[in-house]
C-alpha positions as CSV (number, residue, x, y, z in Angstrom):
1,M,21.9,20.7,-4.8
2,Y,24.8,19.3,-7.0
3,K,23.0,17.1,-9.4
4,D,26.1,15.1,-10.5
5,F,29.8,14.7,-9.9
6,K,32.9,13.1,-11.0
7,L,34.5,11.1,-8.2
8,Y,38.3,11.1,-8.3
9,I,39.8,8.1,-6.4
10,T,43.4,8.2,-5.1
11,H,45.5,6.2,-2.7
12,K,44.8,9.2,-0.2
13,A,41.5,10.4,-0.8
14,Y,38.2,10.3,-2.5
15,V,37.2,13.7,-4.4
16,L,33.7,14.6,-5.4
17,A,33.8,17.2,-8.0
18,P,30.5,18.9,-9.0
19,T,30.5,20.8,-12.3
20,T,30.2,24.3,-10.4
21,G,31.3,24.8,-6.7
22,S,34.0,23.4,-4.5
23,N,34.8,19.8,-4.2
24,L,34.5,17.8,-1.1
25,S,37.4,15.6,-0.3
26,V,37.3,12.5,1.7
27,H,40.7,11.7,3.5
28,R,40.7,7.8,3.2
29,E,43.0,7.6,6.2
30,T,41.4,9.6,8.7
31,G,37.7,9.8,7.2
32,E,37.8,13.6,7.6
33,L,36.1,15.6,5.2
34,E,37.5,18.7,3.8
35,L,36.1,21.4,1.0
36,T,38.7,21.9,-1.7
37,E,38.9,23.8,-5.0
38,T,41.3,21.5,-6.7
39,I,41.1,18.1,-8.2
40,P,43.9,15.4,-7.8
41,A,46.7,15.5,-10.4
42,A,46.2,12.8,-13.3
43,A,49.4,10.8,-12.2
44,E,47.6,10.3,-8.7
45,Q,44.2,9.2,-10.1
46,E,43.6,5.4,-9.6
47,N,40.1,5.6,-11.1
48,T,37.1,8.2,-12.0
49,L,33.7,7.4,-11.7
50,N,30.3,9.5,-12.9
51,V,28.3,9.7,-9.3
52,Y,24.7,11.2,-9.4
53,G,24.4,11.5,-5.4
54,L,26.1,10.8,-2.2
55,M,23.9,8.6,0.1
56,G,26.4,8.8,3.0
57,F,29.0,7.2,4.9
58,I,28.6,4.0,7.5
59,K,31.5,3.0,10.0
60,L,32.3,-0.6,10.0
61,W,35.3,-2.4,11.7
62,A,37.8,-1.2,9.0
63,G,36.7,2.3,9.0
64,D,34.0,4.2,7.0
65,Y,32.5,3.1,3.8
66,M,31.2,5.7,1.3
67,L,27.9,5.0,-0.4
68,I,27.3,6.5,-3.8
69,I,24.4,6.6,-6.7
70,T,26.3,5.5,-9.9
71,K,23.0,4.9,-12.0
72,R,19.7,6.8,-11.9
73,E,16.4,6.3,-13.9
74,K,13.9,9.2,-14.6
75,I,10.3,8.6,-13.4
76,G,8.7,11.7,-14.2
77,T,8.4,15.5,-13.5
78,I,6.7,17.6,-10.8
79,H,6.6,21.6,-11.7
80,N,9.5,20.7,-13.9
81,K,11.3,19.0,-11.3
82,T,12.8,15.7,-12.1
83,I,12.4,12.7,-10.1
84,Y,14.6,9.8,-10.0
85,R,14.8,6.2,-9.1
86,V,18.2,4.9,-7.9
87,A,19.2,2.5,-10.2
88,G,23.0,1.6,-9.5
89,F,25.2,2.1,-6.3
90,Q,28.6,1.3,-5.1
91,I,30.0,0.9,-1.5
92,L,33.6,2.3,-1.7
93,P,35.7,1.7,1.7
94,L,37.9,4.5,2.8
95,A,40.5,1.8,4.2
96,S,43.0,0.5,1.5
97,N,43.2,-2.8,3.2
98,L,42.0,-4.8,6.1
99,S,45.5,-5.9,7.6
100,N,44.6,-4.4,10.7
101,L,41.8,-7.1,11.3
102,N,42.0,-10.4,12.3
103,E,40.3,-13.4,10.5
104,T,37.3,-13.4,12.4
105,Q,36.7,-9.5,12.1
106,R,37.3,-9.8,8.3
107,A,34.5,-12.5,7.8
108,E,32.2,-10.3,9.9
109,E,33.1,-7.1,7.9
110,Q,32.2,-9.1,4.6
111,N,29.0,-10.0,6.0
112,F,28.4,-6.6,6.9
113,V,29.1,-5.2,3.3
114,N,27.2,-8.1,2.1
115,L,24.0,-6.8,4.1
116,L,24.4,-3.1,3.0
117,E,24.4,-4.7,-0.8
118,T,21.4,-6.6,0.0
119,H,19.5,-3.6,1.4
120,L,20.3,-1.4,-1.5
121,K,19.4,-4.1,-4.1
122,N,16.4,-5.1,-2.6
123,N,14.7,-1.8,-1.9
124,T,13.4,0.7,-4.3
125,F,14.9,4.5,-3.5
126,Y,13.7,7.8,-5.0
127,Y,15.0,11.2,-4.8
128,S,15.0,14.7,-6.4
129,Y,17.5,17.4,-6.4
130,D,15.0,20.2,-6.1
131,Y,11.6,18.7,-5.1
132,D,11.0,17.4,-1.4
133,L,9.7,14.0,-2.2
134,T,9.2,13.5,1.8
135,Q,6.6,16.0,2.2
136,S,3.3,16.1,0.9
137,V,1.9,19.1,-1.3
138,Q,-0.1,20.5,1.6
139,R,3.0,20.2,4.1
140,Q,5.2,22.1,1.5
141,N,2.7,24.7,0.9
142,Q,2.4,25.5,4.8
143,F,6.2,26.1,5.1
144,G,7.4,29.5,6.4
145,P,9.7,31.6,4.4
146,D,12.6,30.4,6.5
147,M,12.0,26.6,5.7
148,V,11.4,27.3,2.1
149,S,14.8,28.8,1.5
150,A,16.5,26.1,3.7
151,P,18.6,23.3,2.2
152,L,16.5,20.3,0.9
153,Y,17.6,17.9,3.8
154,K,16.5,20.6,6.4
155,R,13.2,20.5,4.8
156,A,12.7,16.7,4.6
157,D,10.4,15.0,6.7
158,E,12.9,12.9,9.2
159,R,10.4,10.0,9.2
160,F,10.7,9.4,5.3
161,F,14.4,10.6,5.1
162,W,15.6,6.9,4.6
163,N,19.4,7.7,4.5
164,R,19.3,10.0,7.6
165,F,21.5,7.8,9.3
166,V,24.1,7.3,7.0
167,S,24.1,10.9,6.1
168,S,24.8,12.0,9.8
169,K,28.7,12.3,9.0
170,L,27.8,15.2,6.4
171,I,25.1,16.6,8.5
172,D,27.5,17.0,11.6
173,A,30.5,18.4,9.7
174,K,32.1,21.5,11.0
175,F,31.3,23.4,7.8
176,D,28.4,23.6,5.5
177,V,28.2,20.8,3.0
178,S,24.5,20.7,2.5
179,D,24.8,20.8,-1.1
180,F,26.1,17.3,-1.0
181,I,23.2,16.0,1.5
182,L,20.6,14.5,-0.8
183,P,17.7,13.1,0.9
184,V,16.3,9.6,-0.2
185,M,13.1,8.1,0.2
186,Q,12.2,4.6,0.4
187,G,8.7,3.6,-1.4
188,F,7.1,4.0,-4.8
189,V,6.6,6.9,-7.3
190,E,5.0,7.0,-10.5
191,I,3.9,9.9,-12.7
192,N,1.7,9.6,-15.6
193,N,0.3,11.9,-18.5
194,C,-3.1,11.4,-18.9
195,Q,-6.1,12.7,-21.0
196,I,-9.8,13.0,-20.1
197,N,-12.1,15.1,-22.1
198,N,-9.2,16.4,-24.3
199,K,-7.9,17.9,-21.1
200,N,-4.2,16.9,-20.4
201,F,-3.0,16.8,-16.9
202,S,-0.5,14.7,-14.7
203,W,-1.6,12.0,-12.4
204,G,0.7,10.0,-9.8
205,L,1.5,8.3,-6.5
206,I,3.9,8.9,-3.8
207,T,4.1,6.3,-1.6
208,R,6.4,7.1,1.4
209,R,7.7,4.5,3.9
210,S,8.7,5.4,7.6
211,R,12.4,4.5,8.5
212,H,11.1,4.1,12.3
213,R,10.2,0.7,13.5
214,P,11.5,-0.8,10.1
215,G,11.9,-4.4,9.2
216,A,10.5,-7.8,7.6
217,R,7.0,-9.0,8.1
218,Y,7.3,-11.5,11.2
219,F,10.2,-9.5,12.8
220,S,8.4,-6.1,12.8
221,R,4.8,-6.0,14.2
222,G,2.7,-3.7,16.4
223,I,4.0,-0.7,18.3
224,D,6.9,0.4,20.1
225,A,7.3,2.5,23.5
226,E,7.6,5.8,21.1
227,G,4.3,5.2,19.4
228,H,6.0,4.2,16.1
229,V,4.3,1.2,14.2
230,S,5.8,-1.3,11.8
231,N,5.3,-1.0,8.1
232,F,3.9,2.6,8.4
233,V,3.2,4.2,4.9
234,E,2.0,7.5,3.8
235,T,0.5,7.3,0.1
236,E,-0.3,10.7,-1.5
237,Q,-2.5,10.9,-5.0
238,L,-1.3,13.7,-6.8
239,V,-2.9,15.6,-9.8
240,L,-1.1,18.7,-11.7
241,Y,-3.4,20.5,-14.0
242,D,-2.8,23.8,-16.0
243,G,-6.3,24.7,-16.4
244,P,-8.6,24.2,-19.5
245,S,-6.8,26.8,-21.7
246,S,-3.7,24.7,-21.8
247,K,-3.4,22.4,-24.8
248,T,0.3,21.3,-24.1
249,Q,1.2,17.7,-23.3
250,L,3.9,19.2,-20.7
251,V,2.1,20.1,-17.6
252,E,3.8,22.7,-15.3
253,G,1.2,22.2,-12.5
254,K,-0.4,25.5,-12.2
255,I,-3.1,23.8,-10.2
256,E,-2.3,21.3,-7.8
257,L,-4.6,18.3,-6.2
258,S,-3.5,15.9,-3.5
259,Y,-5.3,13.2,-1.2
260,V,-3.2,11.7,1.5
261,Q,-3.9,8.5,3.3
262,T,-1.7,6.3,5.6
263,R,-1.4,2.7,6.6
264,G,0.4,0.9,9.6
265,S,0.5,-2.0,11.8
266,I,-2.4,-2.3,14.5
267,P,-1.1,0.1,17.3
268,V,-0.8,-2.3,19.9
269,Y,1.9,-4.7,21.5
270,W,1.7,-7.8,19.3
271,T,3.5,-10.2,17.2
272,Q,3.7,-13.5,15.3
273,V,6.4,-16.1,16.6
274,I,7.6,-17.8,13.2
275,N,8.0,-21.7,13.9
276,L,7.7,-23.1,10.6
277,K,4.0,-23.5,10.8
278,Y,2.2,-21.5,8.2
279,T,0.1,-19.4,10.6
280,P,2.4,-18.3,13.3
281,R,1.1,-18.1,16.9
282,L,-0.3,-14.8,17.7
283,W,0.6,-13.0,20.7
284,I,-1.1,-9.8,22.2
285,G,0.6,-7.7,24.7
286,E,-0.3,-6.1,28.1
287,N,-3.2,-3.7,27.6
288,R,-1.9,-0.9,29.8
289,K,1.5,-0.8,27.7
290,S,-0.4,-0.8,24.6
291,L,-2.6,2.0,25.4
292,A,0.4,4.5,26.4
293,A,2.3,3.7,23.1
294,A,-1.1,4.1,21.2
295,R,-1.5,7.5,23.0
296,A,1.9,8.6,21.6
297,H,1.1,7.2,18.2
298,F,-2.3,8.9,17.7
299,D,-0.7,12.2,19.3
300,E,1.7,12.5,16.6
301,Q,-0.7,11.3,13.7
302,I,-3.1,14.3,14.9
303,R,-0.6,16.7,15.0
304,I,0.4,15.8,11.6
305,Y,-2.7,14.9,9.8
306,G,-5.5,16.1,11.7
307,P,-8.2,13.6,13.2
308,Q,-8.1,10.0,12.3
309,I,-10.5,7.9,10.2
310,L,-9.4,4.2,11.4
311,V,-10.3,1.6,9.0
312,N,-9.7,-2.1,10.6
313,L,-10.0,-4.5,7.4
314,I,-9.3,-7.9,9.6
315,N,-11.6,-10.8,10.0
316,K,-14.3,-10.4,12.9
317,K,-13.9,-14.1,13.7
318,G,-11.0,-17.0,13.9
319,Y,-7.5,-16.3,14.1
320,E,-7.6,-12.4,13.9
321,L,-10.6,-11.8,16.3
322,P,-8.4,-10.9,19.1
323,M,-6.5,-8.5,17.1
324,G,-9.6,-6.7,16.2
325,Q,-11.0,-6.8,20.0
326,A,-7.4,-5.4,21.3
327,Y,-7.5,-2.4,18.7
328,A,-11.3,-1.6,19.2
329,R,-10.5,-1.8,23.0
330,T,-7.6,0.6,22.9
331,V,-9.5,3.1,20.8
332,E,-12.3,2.8,23.2
333,Q,-10.0,3.4,26.1
334,L,-8.4,6.4,24.4
335,N,-11.7,7.9,24.3
336,D,-10.6,10.7,21.9
337,P,-13.1,12.8,20.0
338,R,-10.8,13.3,17.0
339,I,-10.6,9.3,16.3
340,Y,-13.2,7.6,14.5
341,Y,-13.0,3.8,14.3
342,T,-14.8,1.4,11.9
343,H,-14.3,-2.1,11.3
344,F,-15.0,-3.6,8.1
345,D,-14.5,-7.4,7.7
346,F,-12.8,-7.5,4.1
347,H,-13.0,-11.3,3.9
348,S,-16.4,-11.9,4.8
349,E,-17.8,-8.8,3.1
350,C,-16.2,-9.6,-0.2
351,S,-16.3,-13.5,-0.2
352,K,-17.2,-15.4,-2.9
353,M,-15.2,-12.7,-5.4
354,R,-18.3,-10.2,-4.5
355,W,-15.5,-7.5,-4.6
356,H,-17.9,-5.0,-5.5
357,R,-19.2,-4.7,-2.0
358,I,-16.2,-2.7,-1.1
359,Q,-18.6,0.0,-2.1
360,L,-20.3,-0.5,1.1
361,L,-17.3,1.0,3.0
362,V,-17.0,3.6,0.5
363,D,-21.0,4.6,1.3
364,Q,-20.2,4.4,5.2
365,L,-17.4,6.7,5.0
366,K,-18.5,9.2,2.2
367,D,-19.8,11.8,4.8
368,K,-16.2,11.6,6.8
369,L,-14.6,11.8,3.2
370,V,-16.7,14.9,2.2
371,E,-15.7,16.3,5.6
372,Q,-12.1,16.0,5.5
373,G,-11.6,17.1,1.8
374,Y,-8.4,17.2,0.0
375,T,-5.7,19.6,-1.0
376,Y,-6.4,22.2,-3.7
377,I,-3.7,24.6,-4.7
378,D,-4.5,27.3,-7.7
379,S,-1.1,28.9,-9.0
380,T,-2.8,30.1,-12.1
381,E,-2.4,33.9,-10.9
382,K,1.1,35.3,-9.7
383,T,0.3,34.2,-5.9
384,P,-0.6,30.8,-5.2
385,V,-4.1,30.4,-3.5
386,I,-4.7,27.4,-1.1
387,K,-8.5,26.9,-2.0
388,K,-8.8,23.9,0.0
389,T,-6.9,21.6,2.7
390,Q,-7.3,18.1,3.7
391,T,-8.4,18.3,7.4
392,S,-8.1,14.4,8.5
393,V,-6.8,11.1,7.1
394,V,-8.1,7.7,6.7
395,R,-5.6,5.3,8.3
396,S,-6.2,1.7,7.0
397,N,-5.0,-1.6,8.1
398,C,-5.2,-5.2,7.8
399,M,-2.8,-7.8,9.5
400,D,0.1,-6.9,7.3
401,C,-1.3,-3.6,6.0
402,L,-0.5,-4.6,2.4
403,D,-3.1,-6.6,0.4
404,R,-6.6,-5.7,1.7
405,T,-5.3,-2.3,2.6
406,N,-4.1,-1.4,-0.7
407,V,-7.3,-2.6,-2.5
408,V,-9.4,-0.3,-0.1
409,Q,-7.2,2.7,-0.3
410,S,-7.2,2.8,-4.1
411,T,-11.1,2.6,-3.8
412,L,-11.0,5.4,-1.7
413,A,-8.4,7.5,-3.5
414,R,-10.8,6.8,-6.7
415,W,-13.8,8.3,-5.0
416,V,-11.8,11.3,-4.0
417,L,-10.3,11.6,-7.4
418,T,-13.6,11.7,-9.2
419,E,-14.5,14.8,-6.8
420,Q,-11.2,16.5,-7.6
421,L,-11.4,16.1,-11.3
422,R,-15.2,17.4,-11.0
423,Q,-14.1,20.4,-9.1
424,V,-11.4,21.5,-11.8
425,G,-13.6,20.8,-14.8
426,I,-11.7,17.9,-16.1
427,L,-14.7,15.7,-15.7
428,E,-18.5,16.7,-16.0
429,P,-20.5,16.9,-13.1
430,N,-22.3,13.7,-14.0
431,Q,-19.2,11.7,-15.1
432,K,-17.0,9.3,-12.8
433,V,-13.2,8.4,-12.9
434,E,-14.3,4.8,-13.4
435,D,-15.9,5.6,-16.8
436,Q,-13.1,6.5,-18.4
437,E,-11.6,3.5,-19.5
438,S,-8.0,4.6,-21.0
439,F,-7.3,6.4,-17.8
440,M,-8.4,3.6,-15.5
441,N,-6.1,1.2,-17.2
442,S,-3.4,3.4,-16.1
443,Y,-4.8,4.1,-12.7
444,R,-5.4,0.3,-11.5
445,N,-2.1,-0.6,-12.8
446,T,-0.3,2.2,-10.8
447,W,-2.2,1.2,-7.8
448,A,-1.0,-2.2,-8.1
449,D,2.4,-1.7,-8.9
450,N,2.3,0.4,-5.6
451,A,1.0,-2.7,-3.9
452,D,3.8,-4.8,-5.2
453,G,6.4,-1.8,-4.2
454,V,5.2,-1.7,-0.5
455,S,5.0,-5.4,-0.2
456,C,8.3,-6.6,-1.5
457,V,10.0,-4.6,1.3
458,Y,7.9,-5.8,3.9
459,S,6.9,-9.7,3.0
460,G,9.6,-10.3,0.4
461,T,7.0,-10.9,-2.4
462,G,4.5,-8.6,-4.6
463,A,1.1,-8.1,-2.9
464,L,-2.1,-10.3,-3.0
465,K,-5.5,-9.6,-4.7
466,T,-3.5,-7.3,-7.3
467,D,-5.7,-8.7,-10.2
468,F,-8.5,-6.7,-8.6
469,T,-6.8,-3.7,-8.5
470,R,-5.6,-4.2,-12.0
471,T,-8.7,-5.4,-13.6
472,G,-11.4,-4.5,-11.4
473,Q,-12.5,-7.9,-11.1
474,R,-11.2,-11.0,-9.0
475,T,-9.9,-13.9,-11.2
476,K,-9.0,-17.5,-10.9
477,A,-5.7,-17.0,-12.7
478,G,-5.2,-14.0,-9.8
479,A,-6.2,-16.5,-7.0
480,L,-3.4,-18.7,-8.4
481,Q,-0.8,-15.9,-8.3
482,D,-1.8,-15.3,-4.8
483,L,-1.2,-18.8,-3.9
484,S,2.2,-18.8,-5.5
485,N,3.1,-15.5,-3.6
486,S,2.0,-17.0,-0.3
487,I,4.2,-20.0,-0.8
488,V,7.0,-17.8,-1.6
489,R,6.2,-15.6,1.4
490,Y,6.2,-18.7,3.7
491,V,9.6,-19.5,2.6
492,K,11.2,-16.2,2.8
493,N,9.6,-15.4,6.0
494,N,10.8,-18.6,7.7
495,F,14.4,-19.0,6.1
496,L,15.5,-15.8,4.7
497,D,14.1,-12.9,6.3
498,G,16.5,-13.2,9.5
499,T,19.1,-11.5,7.2
500,R,16.7,-9.2,5.5
501,Q,16.0,-7.8,9.1
502,D,19.7,-7.5,9.8
503,S,20.4,-5.2,6.7
504,F,17.4,-2.9,7.8
505,D,18.9,-2.6,11.3
506,L,22.5,-2.2,9.9
507,F,21.6,0.7,7.4
508,L,19.0,2.7,9.4
509,G,21.4,2.6,12.4
510,R,19.4,0.5,14.9
511,Y,22.5,-1.6,15.2
512,K,26.0,0.2,15.7
513,L,29.3,-0.9,15.9
514,G,31.4,-0.9,19.0
515,N,34.6,1.1,19.0
516,D,37.2,-1.7,20.1
517,A,37.7,-3.7,16.9
518,A,40.8,-5.4,18.7
519,A,38.6,-7.1,20.9
520,K,36.4,-8.4,18.4
521,T,36.7,-12.4,18.5
522,H,33.4,-13.9,18.0
523,N,31.7,-13.6,14.4
524,L,28.1,-12.4,14.9
525,F,26.8,-14.4,12.1
526,E,28.2,-17.8,12.9
527,D,25.8,-20.3,13.1
528,H,25.3,-21.6,17.0
529,K,22.5,-24.0,16.3
530,P,22.8,-27.5,17.9
531,L,24.5,-30.3,15.6
532,R,20.8,-32.3,15.7
533,V,19.3,-29.1,14.1
534,R,21.9,-28.5,11.6
535,V,22.0,-32.2,10.1
536,V,18.0,-32.4,9.9
537,P,17.8,-30.4,6.9
538,Y,20.7,-32.5,4.9
539,I,19.0,-35.9,6.1
540,L,15.6,-34.7,5.0
541,I,17.2,-33.8,1.5
542,F,18.9,-37.2,1.3
543,A,15.9,-39.2,2.3
544,L,13.6,-37.6,-0.3
545,F,16.5,-38.0,-3.0
546,M,16.6,-41.8,-2.2
547,L,12.7,-42.0,-2.1
548,L,12.5,-40.3,-5.6
549,L,15.4,-42.2,-7.0
550,N,14.1,-45.6,-5.7
551,I,10.4,-44.7,-7.3
552,V,12.0,-43.4,-10.7
553,R,14.3,-46.6,-10.8
554,P,12.9,-49.5,-8.7
555,G,16.1,-51.8,-9.8
556,Y,18.3,-49.4,-8.2
557,S,18.1,-51.0,-4.8
558,G,19.1,-54.3,-6.0
559,F,16.0,-55.8,-3.9
560,K,14.3,-58.6,-6.0
561,S,11.2,-59.1,-4.1
562,V,8.2,-56.6,-4.0
563,S,8.3,-56.8,-0.2
564,S,11.7,-55.7,0.4
565,Y,11.0,-53.2,-2.1
566,L,8.2,-51.7,-0.3
567,L,9.9,-51.7,2.8
568,L,12.6,-49.9,1.6
569,L,10.1,-47.2,0.4
570,L,8.4,-47.1,3.7
571,F,12.0,-46.6,5.4
572,W,12.7,-43.5,3.7
573,I,9.1,-42.3,4.0
574,S,9.4,-42.8,7.8
575,V,12.6,-40.9,7.7
576,L,11.0,-38.2,6.1
577,I,7.9,-38.0,8.5
578,S,10.1,-38.3,11.4
579,G,12.3,-35.4,10.3
580,V,9.5,-33.2,9.5
581,R,7.7,-33.9,13.0
582,F,11.0,-33.0,14.6
583,A,11.4,-30.0,12.7
584,L,7.8,-28.8,13.6
585,Q,8.3,-29.6,17.3
586,H,11.4,-27.6,17.4
587,G,10.5,-25.1,14.6
588,D,12.0,-21.9,16.5
589,Q,15.3,-23.5,15.9
590,F,15.2,-24.1,12.3
591,V,13.9,-20.8,11.4
592,Q,16.4,-17.8,10.5
593,W,16.3,-15.0,13.4
594,P,18.0,-11.7,13.0
595,C,21.6,-11.6,14.1
596,L,22.2,-8.0,15.1
597,V,19.2,-6.9,17.1
598,K,17.5,-9.5,19.2
599,L,13.8,-9.6,19.2
600,P,11.6,-8.8,20.7
601,P,12.5,-7.0,24.2
602,T,11.9,-9.6,26.8
603,D,10.0,-7.4,29.0
604,D,7.3,-7.2,26.9
605,I,7.2,-10.6,25.5
606,A,6.8,-11.9,29.2
607,A,3.8,-10.0,29.6
608,V,1.8,-11.4,26.7
609,S,-0.5,-14.1,26.4
610,E,-1.5,-16.4,23.4
611,F,-5.4,-16.3,22.4
612,T,-7.3,-18.8,20.7
613,E,-10.6,-18.2,18.9
614,K,-12.5,-19.3,22.2
615,G,-10.5,-16.9,24.1
616,T,-8.5,-19.5,26.2
617,M,-4.8,-18.9,27.1
618,S,-1.9,-21.2,26.9
619,P,1.5,-20.9,28.3
620,P,4.5,-20.0,25.9
621,E,6.8,-22.6,24.6
622,F,9.6,-20.0,23.8
623,S,12.3,-19.1,26.2
624,K,13.0,-15.2,26.5
625,E,16.4,-15.8,24.9
626,Q,15.0,-17.7,21.8
627,L,12.4,-14.7,21.3
């Protein structure tokens, strides 16, 4: 795998030249790839760039665009193999100009490029040139000889190979360009050097987000027909240790300890339709279809991870009750002995800041955790020995699989970590991880950063409840921060997430452009809302401005009598109230919807019902086209 290049830009080609090996030339007029041994003459070079990776190519109306990594940040090392975060990128068009596109096409082309920039800026990407970040330690050690010697992209887990679609031009090339194909993972990585009882080791988290069923919070919920669920995340807790005889700070990782957990949306057909209300309407799909999709989901999960320990953290009453009932019913109907289901009402059990009661869940699962084990690989001798394997996985969820889920995952991982460190002699038999104050500071902050990393991509803000994850206590300051995040989430989910969803759909290949650019006369991104809808925000802003102006400067209106002044204030207040009422009554027309892939499939939505706390049903107020 080439680790860095010089990119030579000429009028006719982009030439990626590694330090050693053949150069990759991309012809700008045709988009064809070619391996060459020469670099362009100095007179032909328009510019040169230092490049640290080629993310791939994406085809828009003007032709292909090349996505390159121009900055990188070192995160840490695993087995002396460096892990990087993408810190900078560029999107380079192969076409020299857009003269072959009409005005509408050019406007749409710019929107597409903006979406790509949004996606690359707002998401966190990690990669390594020689370590497979997409595969857990256990899976890597189960590879056969052929897979071990295969190029990195062929070993990568396709679920977490985030740039798989944009790499297809390279993967499908007629000749071998595998040294240029760099698998990039979206998620979170942190590796820390730690010390307990004067023993040095490395500890870290690797969180991998699935590229299947991607998207923003309210536009990606539940499951699809292939069994892919929204916001599916695999988190691996990793310990690297060289044994008690090693005193150096640099840990090679002769002993590897790994523990994997997963999270993902409740695997039934469901959604929440945004309509400006803080709590959107909850819709649950037909049970028969949910059952078939859930079977496909768990068949894949069991094939990859083994038996499933399902931990459902949603409320057992109120708004979330129907989701818990649907999930439990689906699991019961699957009737699979490899699936263990438990429902822990997080908010009820831990209400009034009694967060120590999470231990009740740990105690309930303790036998399952002991039975499932963890990965333990000893390479202190010449031949690595797999001493333990993890035989099952805990799959946690709440409604968003963000806040409550991360708190519980960090708690379960801490219990397992105590067992692991005792096994290799870092901890004494009577010691616990939580008693190691210095280490726990790093542990809590890393899990809280992990929560924020996963949450920002899905909900648009950092996670809630991270004050408990960081400090071990629930605080009033943390509750205020959660309130702030909740308000920001509301604004983003209703008014900004349509664009964010489009960026997912474009980058990951869920939306692909047609071939006939000449026939393009309608801009996908044009606002087609009725005039009465488009003017309401301006009316509200103007009315609020006038109300505040007349309150701050009572003499501005020119009215001398108090009654006239009060009537004026009441007028602007009535305009505000009328505007807000109109917006709430037509909420679905004021939110920002995705433009590229319409959501959701109408055949699924036509079959769903809305549930209230009492179990009654009411007819939908949205047409199929609106949904």
